C-alpha positions as CSV (number, residue, x, y, z in Angstrom):
1,M,25.4,-0.5,-6.7
2,N,24.3,2.9,-5.4
3,Y,21.0,4.1,-6.8
4,L,20.4,7.2,-4.8
5,N,22.5,9.4,-2.6
6,L,21.3,12.3,-0.4
7,E,23.8,14.5,1.4
8,N,23.2,17.5,3.7
9,I,19.6,18.1,2.7
10,S,17.3,20.5,4.5
11,K,13.8,21.8,4.0
12,S,11.7,24.3,5.8
13,Y,8.5,26.3,5.3
14,G,8.8,29.6,7.1
15,E,9.7,28.9,10.7
16,K,8.7,25.2,10.4
17,I,11.8,23.0,9.8
18,L,10.8,19.6,8.2
19,F,14.3,18.1,8.1
20,D,17.7,19.5,8.8
21,N,21.0,18.4,7.2
22,I,19.9,14.8,6.6
23,S,21.8,12.2,4.5
24,F,21.1,8.7,3.4
25,Q,21.5,6.4,0.4
26,V,19.6,3.6,-1.4
27,N,21.5,0.7,-2.8
28,K,20.4,-2.0,-5.3
29,G,18.0,-4.5,-3.8
30,E,17.1,-2.5,-0.7
31,K,13.4,-2.1,0.1
32,I,13.1,1.0,2.3
33,A,10.1,2.6,4.0
34,I,10.0,6.1,5.4
35,V,7.9,6.5,8.5
36,A,7.1,9.7,10.5
37,K,4.3,11.6,12.0
38,N,1.9,13.5,9.8
39,G,3.3,16.8,8.7
40,A,6.9,15.7,9.4
41,G,7.8,16.0,5.7
42,K,7.6,12.5,4.3
43,S,6.0,13.5,1.0
44,T,8.1,16.6,0.7
45,L,11.2,14.4,1.1
46,M,9.9,12.1,-1.7
47,R,9.3,15.1,-4.0
48,V,12.9,16.4,-3.3
49,I,14.2,13.0,-4.3
50,A,12.1,13.0,-7.4
51,G,13.3,16.5,-8.4
52,L,9.8,18.0,-8.0
53,E,11.0,20.3,-5.2
54,P,14.3,22.0,-4.7
55,A,16.6,20.9,-1.9
56,E,18.0,23.3,0.6
57,G,21.1,23.4,2.7
58,E,24.8,24.1,2.4
59,N,26.8,21.5,0.4
60,K,23.5,19.8,-0.5
61,N,23.6,17.0,-3.0
62,V,20.8,14.9,-4.5
63,W,22.4,12.2,-6.8
64,V,20.3,9.6,-8.7
65,S,21.9,7.0,-10.9
66,K,21.4,7.8,-14.6
67,D,22.1,4.1,-15.5
68,I,18.7,2.9,-14.2
69,K,15.0,3.5,-15.0
70,I,13.1,5.1,-12.1
71,G,9.4,5.0,-11.5
72,Y,7.8,7.6,-9.2
73,L,4.2,7.4,-7.8
74,V,2.8,10.6,-6.2
75,Q,-0.1,10.6,-3.7
76,E,-2.4,12.3,-6.2
77,P,-1.4,11.5,-9.8
78,E,-2.4,13.8,-12.7
79,F,-2.8,12.9,-16.4
80,P,-3.5,15.1,-19.5
81,S,-7.3,15.6,-19.6
82,D,-7.6,14.9,-23.3
83,I,-6.3,11.3,-23.4
84,N,-7.9,7.9,-22.8
85,I,-6.7,5.1,-20.5
86,L,-5.0,3.2,-23.4
87,E,-2.9,6.3,-24.3
88,A,-2.0,6.9,-20.6
89,V,-1.0,3.3,-20.0
90,F,1.1,2.9,-23.2
91,D,2.8,6.3,-23.1
92,S,6.3,4.9,-23.4
93,D,9.4,4.9,-25.6
94,N,9.7,1.2,-25.2
95,P,9.2,-0.3,-28.7
96,I,7.5,-3.4,-27.3
97,I,5.0,-1.3,-25.4
98,Q,4.5,0.8,-28.6
99,A,3.8,-2.3,-30.6
100,I,1.2,-3.5,-28.0
101,R,-0.4,-0.1,-28.0
102,Q,-0.9,-0.3,-31.8
103,Y,-2.3,-3.8,-31.5
104,E,-4.7,-2.7,-28.7
105,E,-5.8,0.3,-30.8
106,A,-6.5,-2.0,-33.8
107,L,-8.6,-4.3,-31.5
108,I,-10.6,-1.3,-30.1
109,W,-11.2,0.5,-33.4
110,Q,-12.3,-2.5,-35.5
111,D,-13.5,-0.1,-38.3
112,R,-9.8,0.2,-39.3
113,P,-8.9,-3.4,-40.4
114,E,-5.9,-2.2,-42.4
115,K,-4.1,-1.5,-39.1
116,M,-4.5,-5.0,-37.7
117,E,-2.1,-6.8,-40.0
118,P,0.9,-4.6,-39.5
119,A,0.1,-4.5,-35.7
120,I,0.2,-8.3,-35.5
121,A,3.4,-8.4,-37.6
122,A,5.1,-6.0,-35.2
123,M,4.0,-8.1,-32.2
124,D,5.5,-11.2,-33.9
125,D,8.7,-9.5,-34.8
126,L,9.3,-8.2,-31.2
127,K,8.0,-11.4,-29.6
128,A,5.6,-9.1,-27.6
129,W,2.7,-11.6,-27.0
130,D,3.9,-12.7,-23.6
131,F,4.4,-9.1,-22.5
132,E,1.0,-8.2,-23.8
133,S,-0.5,-11.0,-21.6
134,S,1.4,-9.7,-18.6
135,I,0.1,-6.2,-19.2
136,K,-3.5,-7.5,-19.5
137,E,-3.0,-9.3,-16.1
138,I,-1.7,-6.1,-14.4
139,L,-4.6,-4.0,-15.8
140,F,-7.1,-6.7,-14.7
141,K,-5.6,-6.8,-11.2
142,F,-6.2,-3.0,-10.8
143,N,-9.7,-3.3,-12.2
144,I,-8.8,-1.3,-15.4
145,K,-11.0,-2.6,-18.1
146,D,-12.3,0.1,-20.5
147,L,-9.2,1.3,-22.3
148,K,-11.4,3.8,-24.3
149,Q,-12.5,5.7,-21.2
150,K,-11.3,9.3,-20.9
151,V,-8.9,9.8,-18.0
152,D,-10.6,13.0,-16.9
153,T,-13.7,11.0,-16.1
154,L,-11.8,8.9,-13.5
155,S,-12.0,9.4,-9.8
156,G,-8.9,10.2,-7.7
157,G,-8.7,6.6,-6.6
158,Q,-9.0,5.3,-10.2
159,K,-6.2,7.7,-11.3
160,K,-4.0,6.3,-8.5
161,R,-4.6,2.7,-9.7
162,L,-4.0,3.7,-13.3
163,A,-0.7,5.5,-12.3
164,L,0.4,2.4,-10.3
165,A,-0.4,0.0,-13.2
166,K,1.5,2.2,-15.7
167,L,4.5,2.3,-13.3
168,I,4.6,-1.5,-13.0
169,I,4.2,-2.0,-16.8
170,D,7.1,0.4,-17.4
171,D,9.2,-2.1,-15.4
172,P,11.7,0.3,-13.6
173,E,14.6,-1.0,-11.6
174,F,14.0,1.6,-8.8
175,L,10.5,2.4,-7.5
176,I,9.7,5.5,-5.4
177,L,6.1,5.1,-4.1
178,D,4.1,7.6,-1.9
179,E,1.3,5.7,-0.2
180,P,0.9,3.0,-2.9
181,T,-1.9,1.1,-1.0
182,N,-4.3,4.1,-0.8
183,H,-7.4,3.5,-3.0
184,L,-6.6,-0.2,-3.5
185,D,-8.9,-3.0,-2.4
186,L,-7.5,-5.8,-0.3
187,D,-7.0,-8.2,-3.2
188,M,-5.0,-5.5,-5.1
189,I,-2.9,-4.8,-2.0
190,E,-2.1,-8.5,-1.6
191,W,-1.1,-8.8,-5.2
192,L,1.1,-5.7,-5.0
193,E,2.7,-7.0,-1.8
194,E,3.7,-10.2,-3.6
195,F,4.9,-8.3,-6.6
196,L,7.2,-5.9,-4.6
197,Q,8.7,-8.8,-2.7
198,S,10.6,-9.7,-5.9
199,N,14.3,-9.6,-5.4
200,K,15.0,-7.5,-8.6
201,I,13.0,-4.5,-7.4
202,T,14.7,-1.7,-5.4
203,L,12.1,0.3,-3.4
204,L,11.7,3.5,-1.5
205,M,8.2,4.2,-0.2
206,V,6.0,5.9,2.3
207,T,3.2,3.8,3.6
208,H,1.2,3.4,6.8
209,D,0.2,-0.2,6.1
210,R,1.9,-2.2,8.8
211,Y,1.4,-5.6,7.3
212,F,2.8,-4.2,4.0
213,L,5.8,-2.8,5.9
214,E,6.4,-6.0,7.7
215,R,6.3,-8.3,4.6
216,V,8.0,-6.1,2.0
217,C,10.6,-3.8,3.6
218,N,14.1,-4.7,4.8
219,H,15.0,-1.2,6.0
220,I,13.0,1.5,7.8
221,I,14.0,5.2,7.8
222,E,12.3,7.2,10.6
223,L,12.0,11.0,10.2
224,D,11.7,12.3,13.8
225,G,12.2,15.9,14.8
226,G,13.9,16.8,11.6
227,V,16.5,14.0,12.1
228,L,16.8,10.7,10.2
229,Y,17.3,7.4,11.9
230,R,17.9,4.3,9.9
231,Y,17.0,0.7,11.0
232,K,17.9,-2.5,9.3
233,G,15.2,-5.2,9.3
234,S,11.4,-5.5,9.2
235,Y,8.8,-3.2,10.8
236,G,8.8,-5.4,13.9
237,D,12.6,-5.0,14.2
238,F,12.1,-1.2,13.8
239,L,9.6,-1.0,16.7
240,T,12.1,-2.8,19.0
241,K,15.1,-0.8,17.9
242,K,13.2,2.5,18.1
243,M,12.2,1.8,21.7
244,M,15.9,1.1,22.6
245,R,17.0,4.3,20.8
246,E,14.4,6.4,22.8
247,D,15.4,4.8,26.1
248,I,19.1,5.5,25.4
249,Q,18.2,9.1,24.3
250,E,16.3,9.7,27.5
251,A,19.1,8.3,29.7
252,T,21.7,10.4,27.8
253,L,19.6,13.5,28.2
254,D,19.2,12.8,32.0
255,R,23.0,12.4,32.4
256,T,23.6,15.6,30.4
257,K,21.2,17.5,32.7
258,K,23.0,16.3,35.8
259,L,26.4,17.3,34.3
260,M,25.0,20.7,33.3
261,K,23.8,21.3,36.9
262,K,27.3,20.4,38.2
263,E,29.0,22.7,35.7
264,L,26.6,25.5,36.4
265,E,27.6,25.5,40.1
266,W,31.2,25.7,39.0
267,V,30.5,28.7,36.7
268,R,28.7,30.6,39.4
269,R,31.6,30.0,41.9
270,M,34.3,30.9,39.5
271,P,36.2,34.3,40.0
272,K,36.0,36.9,37.2
273,A,39.7,36.6,36.2
274,R,39.8,33.6,34.0
275,G,42.6,31.6,32.6
276,T,42.7,29.7,29.3
277,K,41.5,26.5,31.0
278,A,38.7,28.2,32.8
279,K,37.5,29.8,29.5
280,S,37.6,26.4,27.8
281,R,35.5,24.9,30.6
282,V,33.0,27.8,30.3
283,D,32.7,27.1,26.6
284,K,32.2,23.4,27.3
285,F,29.5,24.4,29.7
286,Y,27.5,26.1,27.0
287,E,27.8,23.1,24.7
288,I,26.5,20.9,27.5
289,K,23.7,23.4,28.2
290,E,22.6,23.3,24.5
291,K,22.4,19.5,24.6
292,A,20.7,19.3,28.0
293,T,17.9,21.8,27.0
294,Q,16.9,19.7,24.0
295,K,13.4,18.4,24.2
296,I,12.3,14.9,23.1
297,D,9.1,15.2,21.2
298,K,6.6,12.8,22.9
299,S,3.5,14.5,21.7
300,K,0.7,12.3,20.5
301,V,-3.0,12.5,19.7
302,Q,-5.2,12.3,22.8
303,I,-8.7,10.9,22.0
304,D,-10.9,10.8,25.1
305,I,-14.2,11.8,23.6
306,K,-17.0,9.5,24.8
307,G,-20.1,8.8,22.8
308,Q,-23.7,9.2,24.0
309,R,-25.6,6.3,25.4
310,L,-27.3,3.9,23.0
311,G,-30.9,3.0,23.3
312,K,-32.3,-0.6,23.2
313,K,-33.0,-0.2,19.5
314,I,-29.8,0.8,17.7
315,L,-30.0,0.1,13.9
316,E,-32.0,-2.5,12.0
317,A,-32.1,-3.5,8.4
318,H,-35.2,-5.5,7.4
319,Y,-34.6,-7.4,4.2
320,I,-33.3,-4.4,2.3
321,S,-32.4,-4.5,-1.5
322,K,-30.8,-2.0,-3.8
323,N,-30.0,-2.2,-7.5
324,F,-28.6,0.2,-10.1
325,G,-30.0,-1.1,-13.3
326,D,-28.7,-4.7,-13.7
327,L,-26.1,-4.2,-10.9
328,K,-27.3,-5.7,-7.6
329,I,-25.7,-3.9,-4.7
330,V,-27.7,-5.5,-1.8
331,K,-30.2,-8.3,-1.9
332,D,-32.5,-9.2,1.1
333,F,-30.0,-8.1,3.7
334,D,-31.5,-8.5,7.2
335,Y,-29.6,-7.6,10.4
336,K,-30.1,-6.0,13.9
337,F,-27.0,-4.3,15.4
338,R,-26.2,-5.1,19.0
339,S,-24.6,-2.8,21.6
340,K,-20.8,-2.3,21.2
341,E,-20.6,-4.2,18.0
342,R,-17.6,-3.7,15.8
343,V,-18.0,-4.8,12.1
344,G,-15.6,-4.7,9.2
345,I,-16.8,-4.5,5.6
346,V,-14.9,-6.5,3.0
347,G,-15.2,-6.6,-0.8
348,P,-13.5,-5.4,-4.0
349,N,-13.8,-1.7,-5.2
350,G,-17.0,-1.0,-7.0
351,V,-19.0,-3.8,-5.3
352,G,-21.2,-1.2,-3.4
353,K,-19.7,-0.9,0.1
354,S,-20.2,2.9,0.3
355,T,-23.7,2.6,-1.1
356,F,-24.5,0.0,1.6
357,I,-23.4,2.5,4.3
358,K,-25.6,5.2,2.8
359,L,-28.5,2.8,2.9
360,L,-27.9,2.2,6.6
361,T,-27.6,5.9,7.4
362,K,-30.8,6.6,5.3
363,E,-28.9,8.8,2.8
364,L,-30.3,6.5,0.2
365,R,-33.6,4.7,0.1
366,P,-33.6,0.9,-0.5
367,D,-35.7,-0.4,-3.4
368,A,-37.2,-3.0,-1.0
369,G,-37.3,-3.5,2.7
370,K,-36.7,-0.8,5.3
371,V,-34.0,0.6,7.7
372,V,-35.0,1.5,11.3
373,V,-32.7,3.8,13.3
374,G,-33.0,3.9,17.1
375,G,-34.2,7.2,18.7
376,N,-30.9,7.6,20.6
377,T,-28.6,6.6,17.8
378,V,-26.2,9.4,16.6
379,F,-24.1,8.6,13.6
380,G,-20.6,9.8,13.2
381,Y,-19.8,9.3,9.5
382,Y,-16.1,9.6,8.4
383,T,-16.2,9.5,4.6
384,Q,-13.5,8.8,2.1
385,E,-13.9,12.4,0.7
386,G,-12.8,14.0,3.9
387,I,-13.1,17.7,4.5
388,Q,-15.3,19.5,1.9
389,L,-15.1,23.3,2.0
390,E,-16.8,25.8,-0.2
391,K,-14.1,28.3,0.7
392,D,-10.8,28.0,2.6
393,Q,-11.0,28.3,6.4
394,R,-8.6,28.5,9.3
395,V,-8.3,25.4,11.4
396,I,-9.8,27.0,14.5
397,D,-12.7,28.5,12.6
398,Y,-13.6,25.1,11.1
399,I,-13.8,23.5,14.5
400,R,-15.7,26.4,16.1
401,N,-18.3,26.1,13.4
402,I,-19.0,22.6,14.8
403,A,-18.9,23.5,18.5
404,E,-17.2,25.9,20.9
405,F,-16.6,23.1,23.4
406,I,-17.4,19.5,23.9
407,P,-18.6,17.8,27.2
408,L,-16.5,15.0,28.8
409,D,-17.1,12.6,31.6
410,K,-17.9,13.8,35.2
411,G,-19.0,17.3,34.0
412,F,-15.7,18.3,32.4
413,K,-15.5,20.0,29.1
414,L,-12.9,21.0,26.5
415,T,-12.9,24.2,24.4
416,A,-12.3,24.0,20.6
417,T,-8.7,25.2,21.2
418,Q,-8.0,22.6,23.8
419,L,-9.4,19.9,21.6
420,L,-7.2,20.9,18.7
421,E,-4.1,20.8,20.9
422,R,-5.0,17.2,21.9
423,F,-5.0,16.4,18.2
424,L,-1.5,18.0,17.8
425,F,-2.6,21.4,16.4
426,N,-0.8,23.9,18.5
427,R,-2.0,27.5,19.0
428,K,0.0,28.7,16.0
429,Q,-1.1,25.9,13.7
430,Q,-4.7,26.6,14.6
431,Q,-4.4,29.9,12.7
432,V,-3.2,28.1,9.5
433,F,-5.6,27.7,6.6
434,I,-6.8,24.1,6.0
435,S,-5.4,24.2,2.4
436,Q,-1.9,24.5,3.9
437,L,-2.1,21.3,5.9
438,S,-0.6,18.0,4.8
439,G,-2.9,15.2,3.7
440,G,-2.4,13.4,7.1
441,E,-3.1,16.7,9.0
442,R,-6.3,17.2,7.1
443,R,-7.4,13.7,7.9
444,R,-6.6,14.1,11.6
445,L,-8.6,17.4,11.6
446,Y,-11.5,15.6,9.9
447,L,-11.5,12.8,12.4
448,L,-11.7,15.4,15.2
449,S,-14.7,17.1,13.5
450,V,-16.5,13.7,13.3
451,L,-15.9,12.9,17.0
452,M,-17.0,16.4,18.1
453,E,-20.5,15.4,17.0
454,N,-20.4,13.1,20.1
455,P,-21.7,10.1,18.1
456,N,-22.5,6.6,19.6
457,F,-22.4,4.8,16.2
458,L,-19.2,5.4,14.2
459,I,-19.0,4.6,10.5
460,L,-15.4,4.9,9.3
461,D,-15.0,4.7,5.5
462,E,-11.2,4.3,4.8
463,P,-10.1,6.1,8.0
464,T,-6.5,5.0,7.7
465,N,-5.7,6.8,4.5
466,D,-2.9,9.4,5.1
467,L,-2.8,8.9,8.9
468,D,0.6,8.2,10.5
469,I,1.2,5.0,12.3
470,L,1.3,6.6,15.8
471,T,-2.1,8.1,15.2
472,L,-3.4,4.8,13.9
473,N,-2.3,3.0,17.1
474,I,-4.1,5.6,19.3
475,L,-7.2,5.5,17.1
476,E,-7.2,1.7,17.4
477,D,-7.0,1.8,21.2
478,F,-9.8,4.4,21.3
479,L,-12.1,2.3,19.1
480,L,-11.5,-0.8,21.2
481,E,-12.8,1.2,24.3
482,F,-15.5,3.0,22.4
483,P,-18.9,2.3,24.1
484,G,-21.0,2.5,21.0
485,C,-21.2,0.6,17.7
486,I,-18.6,0.8,14.9
487,I,-18.7,-0.1,11.1
488,I,-15.3,0.1,9.4
489,V,-14.5,0.0,5.7
490,T,-10.7,-0.2,5.2
491,H,-8.0,-1.7,3.1
492,D,-5.7,-1.7,6.2
493,R,-5.6,-5.3,7.2
494,Y,-3.7,-4.7,10.4
495,F,-6.2,-2.0,11.5
496,M,-9.2,-4.3,10.7
497,D,-7.7,-7.3,12.4
498,K,-7.1,-5.4,15.6
499,V,-10.4,-3.6,15.8
500,V,-13.3,-5.6,14.3
501,E,-15.0,-8.7,15.7
502,H,-16.7,-9.9,12.6
503,L,-17.1,-9.1,8.9
504,F,-19.8,-8.3,6.3
505,V,-18.3,-9.9,3.2
506,F,-19.6,-8.6,-0.2
507,E,-19.6,-11.7,-2.4
508,G,-21.1,-10.0,-5.5
509,D,-24.6,-10.1,-7.0
510,G,-26.0,-8.4,-3.8
511,K,-25.0,-11.2,-1.5
512,I,-23.5,-10.2,1.9
513,K,-22.1,-12.9,4.1
514,D,-21.6,-12.4,7.9
515,F,-18.2,-14.0,8.7
516,N,-17.4,-14.5,12.4
517,G,-13.7,-13.8,12.6
518,T,-10.8,-11.5,11.6
519,Y,-9.8,-10.6,8.0
520,Q,-6.7,-12.8,8.2
521,E,-8.9,-15.8,9.2
522,Y,-11.2,-15.0,6.4
523,R,-8.3,-14.9,3.8
524,I,-7.0,-18.2,5.0
525,L,-10.3,-19.9,4.4
526,Q,-10.7,-18.1,1.1
527,K,-7.3,-19.2,-0.1
528,E,-8.1,-22.8,0.9
529,K,-11.3,-22.5,-1.0
530,E,-9.4,-21.2,-4.1
531,R,-6.9,-24.1,-3.9
532,T,-9.8,-26.6,-3.7
533,Q,-11.5,-25.0,-6.7
534,K,-8.2,-25.0,-8.7
535,K,-7.7,-28.7,-7.9
536,Q,-11.2,-29.5,-9.0
537,T,-10.8,-27.5,-12.2
538,S,-7.5,-29.3,-12.8
539,E,-9.1,-32.7,-12.3
540,V,-11.9,-31.8,-14.7
541,R,-9.4,-30.6,-17.3
542,E,-7.3,-33.8,-16.9
543,K,-10.4,-36.0,-17.4
544,K,-11.3,-34.0,-20.5
545,E,-7.7,-34.3,-21.9
546,K,-7.8,-38.0,-21.2
547,H,-11.0,-38.4,-23.1
548,Q,-9.7,-36.3,-26.0
549,F,-6.5,-38.3,-26.0
550,Q,-8.4,-41.6,-26.2
551,Q,-10.4,-40.2,-29.2
552,E,-7.3,-39.0,-31.0
553,L,-5.3,-42.2,-30.8
554,T,-6.2,-45.5,-32.4
555,P,-7.3,-48.5,-30.4
556,G,-3.9,-50.1,-31.1
557,L,-2.6,-48.8,-27.7
558,T,-3.8,-49.6,-24.2
559,Y,-4.8,-46.8,-21.8
560,E,-1.4,-47.1,-20.0
561,Q,0.5,-47.1,-23.3
562,R,-1.4,-43.9,-24.4
563,K,-0.4,-42.2,-21.1
564,E,3.3,-43.3,-21.6
565,F,3.2,-42.0,-25.2
566,K,2.0,-38.6,-24.2
567,R,4.5,-38.5,-21.3
568,L,7.4,-39.4,-23.6
569,E,6.6,-36.5,-26.0
570,K,7.0,-34.0,-23.1
571,Q,10.1,-35.6,-21.8
572,I,11.8,-35.7,-25.2
573,E,11.0,-32.0,-25.7
574,K,12.6,-31.1,-22.4
575,L,15.7,-33.2,-23.1
576,E,16.1,-31.5,-26.5
577,E,16.0,-28.1,-24.8
578,K,18.5,-29.2,-22.2
579,K,20.8,-30.5,-24.9
580,I,20.8,-27.1,-26.7
581,T,21.6,-25.3,-23.4
582,L,24.4,-27.7,-22.6
583,T,25.9,-27.5,-26.2
584,D,25.9,-23.7,-26.0
585,K,28.2,-23.8,-22.9
586,F,31.0,-25.2,-25.1
587,N,31.1,-21.8,-27.0
588,D,32.6,-20.2,-23.9
589,P,36.3,-19.7,-24.7
590,S,37.2,-19.3,-21.0
591,L,36.1,-22.9,-20.2
592,S,38.7,-24.9,-18.2
593,P,39.7,-28.4,-19.1
594,E,37.9,-29.7,-16.0
595,D,34.6,-27.9,-17.1
596,I,35.0,-29.3,-20.7
597,E,35.3,-32.9,-19.3
598,K,32.4,-32.3,-16.9
599,F,30.0,-30.9,-19.7
600,S,31.1,-33.7,-22.1
601,N,30.1,-36.4,-19.6
602,E,26.8,-34.7,-19.0
603,L,26.1,-34.4,-22.7
604,G,27.0,-38.0,-23.3
605,A,24.6,-39.2,-20.5
606,L,21.9,-36.9,-21.8
607,Q,22.3,-38.2,-25.4
608,E,21.9,-41.8,-24.2
609,E,18.7,-41.0,-22.3
610,L,17.3,-39.1,-25.3
611,E,18.0,-42.0,-27.7
612,E,16.4,-44.5,-25.3
613,K,13.2,-42.4,-25.0
614,E,13.0,-41.7,-28.8
615,L,13.3,-45.5,-29.4
616,R,10.5,-46.3,-27.0
617,W,8.4,-43.5,-28.6
618,M,8.9,-45.0,-32.0
619,E,7.8,-48.4,-30.8
620,L,4.6,-47.0,-29.4
621,A,4.0,-44.9,-32.6
622,E,4.2,-48.1,-34.7
623,L,1.7,-49.9,-32.4
624,A,-0.6,-46.9,-32.8
């Protein structure tokens, strides 16, 4: 079944062509990711699909099936400012969701007891209790707890999580997601990853999370130079096929250039009087020339800025502690950073990771202990907030306010203009206002501004948000060669695994554990620990049930007979359910004689087994 069909779609802003005459479709069950460089038009394409921006082009057509429910997640969701979280989450025409909303409101506003009874009755009538539990689980997974909180008091990240939770609760058949993993902690991402792997969901999304791409998607669409290329398979398959495509493209271009050179010689030798065949060959020459003069865009960010030398003393935390009221952020943390150390910080949202960084950079004072920063240590702090401007500026002016040039190795230096070109801002784009840049372009510009300070201790708080995959690969390579120290807070598991050597794990209540290994290794150990805890909990529960069972039954049964008695009750219940299901099959008028005979035999065997178990149950009941 076709869910979405795009035909002959174009989009441009002034002279900048984002995409030209592109077409593709999305069918039921497909999970498609769109990948491209920053500023190539990924989010614009998503908005065109969602009907938030008009499409351009001759014979354009954007068709979306009206027979399905569609959910769309934008990069920066907005809600009415005068509503609370409960009203935002349960804003739906679905009668079950409306019943759950009335029930939740009755729970919250307990001064209105007259509303509770009809709310419970509606929940019973619609059999909404299981759905209510599912909704509670989704809200819990996204750390949404206070349903009375006003939406306008939420941060951008909290609004993103709220919008994503609402989308999942609405249960659409077709999800369109723009950077769904931004502002989610690692546990949330792993839960979302598992949820989206469900076969019933059809998905079209933009994401830079490479583990997410690999594990969720079965198709990749690449937007490159205004043209769409579609690849079947995972992210790994996409990388292989993309490399093959580029090799073929280069070889074809090379052959076309050689052919153009040959045809050009013929055109120059040709006499002025031209016959029909000659004119046709000349026309063909111009077609070849157009193809041969096409340029393959191989531009990529160049990061070759080297940090200053570190001193012997780099950064030391001596038993620091920090609380906010009863909330313990850090408790007795003691650590001395070594040269070229690369540390990842792991923990759920709200546990205090950003506060911890501010303690290390001395933006905040600890309640106890002290932080000592080495005399030669220069921090480069890349924050989640990104570029903060009192008034809009042109790209070149923003960089020149930091420095006119930056020194490189061996006495070389780069001007602000040259630096911007290395970060893919050409001379024309350098005159553009920052407000006109895409989210990824703003992030790239911000990264350049941090590196221009020539730091030797980089602190990167969510550096991967909105950066394209090509830039992430280059940034990773740069960080692996960076001669200074690095602290990284990120939800991008691939990025963390590639760059960091060990982790500071925030375990809650101010405890920070130093884990020697990658994030994937840490998660394997965590999952094993969780399995062990579940097993222990299950064993304790089983012992408790055994004890309760022994108290409930009379001494007339042995322990083994009591176990059998309990087991028979469950088996009889399952057999009764199976009998009902099998009996219902006989209501199908299209049953063949062979099917009737088959189901009759199954029903007879099932009835015998049921009678046997009921007889044994009655024997044990009499003994009890």
